[in-house]
TIROTI-461539 format. One line per 4 residues: number of its first residue (from 1); their letters; for each residue x, y, z of N, C-alpha, C. Coordinates in Angstrom, 3 decimals, decimal comma. Layout:
BEGIN
NUM = a = X Y Z X Y Z X Y Z  ...
//
This chain:
BEGIN
1 = mpsp = -30,277 -40,811 39,454 -30,912 -40,617 40,821 -31,740 -39,182 40,710  -33,039 -39,203 40,944 -33,828 -37,950 40,774 -33,373 -36,882 41,728  -33,515 -35,606 41,425 -33,293 -34,431 42,304 -34,265 -34,549 43,362  -33,707 -33,998 44,579 -34,688 -33,877 45,600 -35,917 -32,676 45,223
5 = yvvl = -37,047 -32,941 45,755 -38,151 -32,022 45,486 -38,208 -31,125 46,728  -38,043 -29,869 46,507 -37,902 -28,787 47,532 -39,313 -27,908 47,487  -39,776 -27,769 48,685 -41,078 -26,876 48,713 -40,731 -25,845 49,845  -41,066 -24,577 49,501 -41,006 -23,515 50,396 -42,534 -23,046 50,428
9 = vrft = -42,878 -22,845 51,744 -44,288 -22,467 52,014 -44,257 -21,302 53,015  -44,942 -20,194 52,574 -44,969 -18,964 53,295 -46,347 -18,823 53,834  -46,626 -18,683 55,163 -47,841 -18,239 55,857 -47,705 -17,044 56,569  -48,712 -16,202 56,740 -48,836 -15,208 57,595 -50,045 -15,624 58,478
13 = arpd = -49,744 -15,803 59,686 -50,610 -16,326 60,783 -51,579 -14,974 61,104  -52,812 -15,343 61,354 -53,659 -14,395 61,928 -53,059 -14,022 63,435  -52,811 -12,743 63,755 -52,206 -12,518 65,048 -52,909 -13,185 66,250  -54,248 -13,099 66,176 -54,936 -13,704 67,270 -55,045 -15,246 67,370
17 = rldd = -54,555 -15,823 66,272 -54,447 -17,398 66,280 -53,098 -17,925 66,092  -52,072 -17,140 66,375 -50,669 -17,617 66,219 -50,343 -18,765 67,093  -50,729 -18,869 68,169 -50,540 -19,959 69,107 -51,298 -21,219 68,649  -52,458 -21,093 68,233 -53,112 -22,291 67,663 -52,483 -22,807 66,361
21 = faal = -51,830 -21,880 65,541 -51,235 -22,199 64,279 -49,925 -22,845 64,688  -49,268 -22,370 65,574 -48,050 -23,003 66,047 -48,221 -24,374 66,507  -49,321 -24,650 67,374 -49,509 -25,969 67,707 -49,948 -26,996 66,579  -50,644 -26,425 65,749 -50,996 -27,267 64,371 -49,781 -27,531 63,668
25 = lrah = -48,922 -26,468 63,512 -47,613 -26,860 62,815 -46,682 -27,833 63,548  -46,563 -27,666 64,858 -45,798 -28,730 65,632 -46,219 -30,165 65,263  -47,500 -30,363 65,365 -48,078 -31,720 65,032 -47,865 -32,257 63,615  -48,076 -31,201 62,792 -48,020 -31,554 61,283 -46,497 -31,884 60,941
29 = aaas = -45,618 -31,039 61,387 -44,198 -31,206 61,132 -43,633 -32,580 61,638  -44,150 -32,871 62,993 -43,606 -34,052 63,596 -44,030 -35,357 62,846  -45,365 -35,349 62,242 -45,860 -36,452 61,441 -45,264 -36,420 60,120  -45,047 -35,316 59,599 -44,475 -35,340 58,190 -42,944 -35,778 58,283
33 = rkep = -42,257 -35,477 59,194 -40,834 -35,912 59,262 -40,730 -37,456 59,470  -41,811 -38,164 59,823 -41,809 -39,635 59,858 -42,178 -40,233 58,604  -42,644 -39,581 57,510 -43,075 -40,010 56,319 -41,840 -40,541 55,538  -41,979 -41,787 54,723 -40,924 -42,181 53,893 -40,663 -41,154 52,863
37 = gcqv = -39,443 -40,893 52,616 -39,075 -39,890 51,517 -39,041 -38,413 51,957  -39,301 -38,132 53,261 -39,219 -36,790 53,716 -37,878 -36,650 54,354  -37,037 -35,752 53,682 -35,669 -35,524 54,221 -35,624 -34,446 55,344  -36,360 -33,466 55,067 -36,326 -32,210 56,073 -37,644 -31,663 56,049
41 = fdvt = -38,184 -31,337 57,132 -39,416 -30,447 57,385 -39,170 -29,595 58,496  -38,682 -28,313 58,102 -38,351 -27,360 59,129 -39,401 -26,275 59,189  -39,714 -25,655 60,264 -40,723 -24,743 60,522 -39,936 -23,467 60,939  -39,997 -22,333 60,403 -39,262 -21,184 60,836 -40,064 -20,004 60,930
45 = qnte = -39,754 -19,121 61,947 -40,631 -17,964 62,342 -39,654 -16,756 62,139  -40,163 -15,807 61,497 -39,389 -14,526 61,452 -39,486 -13,826 62,854  -38,214 -13,556 63,332 -38,138 -12,976 64,699 -38,656 -11,539 64,648  -38,533 -10,828 63,581 -38,893 -9,387 63,457 -40,352 -9,374 63,134
49 = aptt = -40,898 -10,375 62,474 -42,452 -10,417 62,263 -42,914 -11,800 62,552  -43,177 -11,927 63,827 -43,460 -13,313 64,339 -44,748 -13,999 63,656  -45,534 -13,209 62,998 -46,688 -13,981 62,306 -46,279 -14,492 61,015  -44,965 -14,255 60,466 -44,637 -14,886 59,204 -43,863 -16,084 59,470
53 = ivly = -44,419 -17,197 58,950 -43,904 -18,563 59,140 -43,576 -19,109 57,726  -42,418 -19,712 57,598 -41,889 -20,304 56,305 -41,554 -21,858 56,713  -42,246 -22,704 55,955 -41,828 -24,087 55,957 -40,862 -24,440 54,898  -39,855 -25,181 55,247 -38,874 -25,545 54,230 -38,935 -27,250 54,262
57 = evyd = -39,297 -27,847 53,249 -39,514 -29,094 53,106 -38,748 -29,659 52,084  -38,118 -30,887 52,236 -37,330 -31,673 51,157 -37,780 -33,074 51,165  -38,089 -33,376 49,998 -38,630 -34,820 49,701 -37,626 -35,446 48,709  -37,505 -36,938 48,820 -36,702 -37,567 47,865 -37,032 -37,210 46,399
61 = dtta = -38,341 -37,121 46,098 -38,830 -36,788 44,748 -40,204 -36,475 44,801  -40,760 -36,292 43,632 -42,263 -35,899 43,554 -43,175 -37,076 44,060  -42,757 -38,286 43,948 -43,494 -39,288 44,412 -43,599 -39,237 45,951  -42,640 -38,805 46,725 -42,638 -38,658 48,015 -43,471 -37,490 48,495
65 = yafh = -43,372 -36,517 47,687 -44,322 -35,321 47,985 -45,776 -35,655 47,699  -46,097 -36,391 46,714 -47,528 -36,807 46,494 -47,991 -37,815 47,751  -47,126 -38,615 48,147 -47,479 -39,358 49,401 -47,794 -38,403 50,578  -46,959 -37,389 50,758 -47,201 -36,389 51,843 -48,690 -35,892 51,765
69 = hntp = -49,095 -35,599 50,490 -50,392 -34,946 50,187 -51,575 -35,843 50,439  -51,297 -37,181 50,628 -52,303 -38,178 50,860 -52,384 -38,773 52,134  -51,679 -38,158 53,066 -51,630 -38,657 54,499 -52,835 -38,021 55,293  -53,312 -38,750 56,286 -54,341 -38,190 57,117 -53,920 -36,886 57,796
73 = hyal = -52,689 -36,898 58,323 -52,352 -35,574 58,982 -52,275 -34,454 58,067  -51,989 -34,584 56,855 -51,995 -33,397 55,793 -53,493 -33,074 55,639  -54,464 -33,958 55,527 -55,849 -33,541 55,329 -56,430 -32,789 56,554  -55,831 -33,097 57,766 -56,261 -32,450 58,989 -55,652 -31,005 59,008
77 = frka = -54,343 -30,965 58,488 -53,717 -29,673 58,482 -54,461 -28,762 57,450  -54,804 -29,166 56,283 -55,482 -28,370 55,229 -56,931 -27,844 55,660  -57,428 -28,780 56,378 -58,900 -28,477 57,038 -58,800 -27,347 58,015  -57,690 -27,349 58,827 -57,594 -26,404 59,785 -56,958 -25,118 59,530
81 = vgal = -55,959 -25,121 58,565 -55,115 -23,895 58,374 -55,697 -22,746 57,798  -56,880 -22,778 57,166 -57,546 -21,587 56,584 -57,983 -20,595 57,611  -58,482 -21,165 58,817 -58,958 -20,386 59,849 -57,835 -19,718 60,692  -56,549 -20,079 60,488 -55,454 -19,705 61,303 -54,557 -18,695 60,542
85 = vepg = -54,550 -18,562 59,318 -53,772 -17,799 58,415 -54,493 -16,854 57,636  -53,705 -15,652 57,241 -54,264 -14,710 56,281 -54,065 -15,268 54,959  -55,041 -15,028 54,072 -55,058 -15,570 52,765 -53,722 -14,851 51,963  -53,109 -15,629 51,055 -52,044 -15,098 50,398 -52,476 -14,127 49,255
89 = pdga = -51,536 -13,453 48,473 -52,055 -12,469 47,441 -52,997 -12,967 46,549  -53,001 -14,210 46,193 -53,902 -14,750 45,198 -54,933 -15,583 45,939  -54,957 -15,626 47,237 -55,969 -16,423 48,150 -55,388 -17,759 48,316  -54,167 -18,111 47,798 -53,587 -19,506 47,953 -52,760 -19,485 49,301
93 = vfqv = -52,737 -20,624 50,004 -51,835 -20,678 50,924 -50,493 -20,884 50,387  -50,281 -21,881 49,473 -48,907 -22,226 49,078 -48,479 -21,244 48,031  -47,290 -20,702 48,342 -46,859 -19,658 47,452 -45,722 -20,036 46,602  -44,863 -20,838 46,972 -43,673 -21,210 46,070 -43,419 -22,783 46,139
97 = rrvl = -43,167 -23,211 45,004 -42,751 -24,740 44,888 -41,797 -24,766 43,711  -40,638 -25,556 43,856 -39,815 -25,643 42,806 -38,910 -26,910 43,012  -38,334 -27,500 41,872 -37,436 -28,621 41,952 -36,164 -28,059 41,899  -35,396 -28,581 42,923 -34,001 -28,367 43,190 -33,234 -29,287 42,302
101 = rave = -32,430 -28,909 41,348 -31,612 -29,731 40,492 -30,305 -29,809 41,173  -29,806 -30,992 41,238 -28,530 -31,380 41,925 -27,467 -30,623 41,058  -26,473 -30,045 41,717 -25,316 -29,509 41,069 -24,253 -30,386 40,796  -23,894 -30,536 39,622 -22,806 -31,550 39,231 -21,474 -30,976 38,961
//
């Protein structure tokens, strides 16, 4: 059985667009949770730095993650997100991805 595929995504919302970003994330997370192979799609907000948002996503495998990237709601999210968040250190929105190996 393949190991789950875990994705951590860190965003810094533009302060004046935080409410818009939150609305976009609510819709995106709700649709993502309905995807086959999506085990977890949590949106977290740092209470001490409210513009810092981290997504914690768990998929059955890389195939399920690839499916996520090909959904209409993902395309809408990617189109809208750039105007709502600060660019990352390298200009990328997605900062961290890794495969979680099952502990035996």
